[in-house]
C-alpha positions, 0 to 999 in steps of 0.5 A: 492491505493489512487493514483489509485482512480477512475481508471476504477472503474466502471468495474467488479472486475476481469476486473478492476484488470486484465486489469487496476489495475495490469498493472498500479501497474506493471508500476507505483508502487515504494517506492516513489509512495507508500510514496506519496500515503500514505502521501495523504491518511494520509492527507485526513484522518486527515482532515476528523477526522480519527485518525487510519487506516489499510493498507496492500499495497506494500512497508509497510516500506514506510507506516510505515515511513509515519505513524511515521512522521505524528503521526497518528495511523495505523495497517500495514500488509505486503502482503504475496503472492505466486508470486513476488510483489513490495518490496518482490520477495518471500513469505519468503522475505515478511515474514521476512520483516513483522517480521523485521517491527514488532520488 
């Protein structure tokens, strides 16, 4: 979400999600978008002295790759939802990805 920072952030939660964030994610979120956002977030965190973070965004394999490249520590969670999300069409697909990444 680093690359969406400040996007309509002065609105009530559901308005923000339904009218701004979800449409923006549907239009812009790709593996490359997540990789770039994760790189930016890691750089900002390391600059601020943070050495470990938690992440639960789309395309967790990209986040894992960026964590390994940077050397920062992280806890990466795989989003598991009842509807298609970027990187997983079904909950079963997301669960299999989580198992794969944990091994």
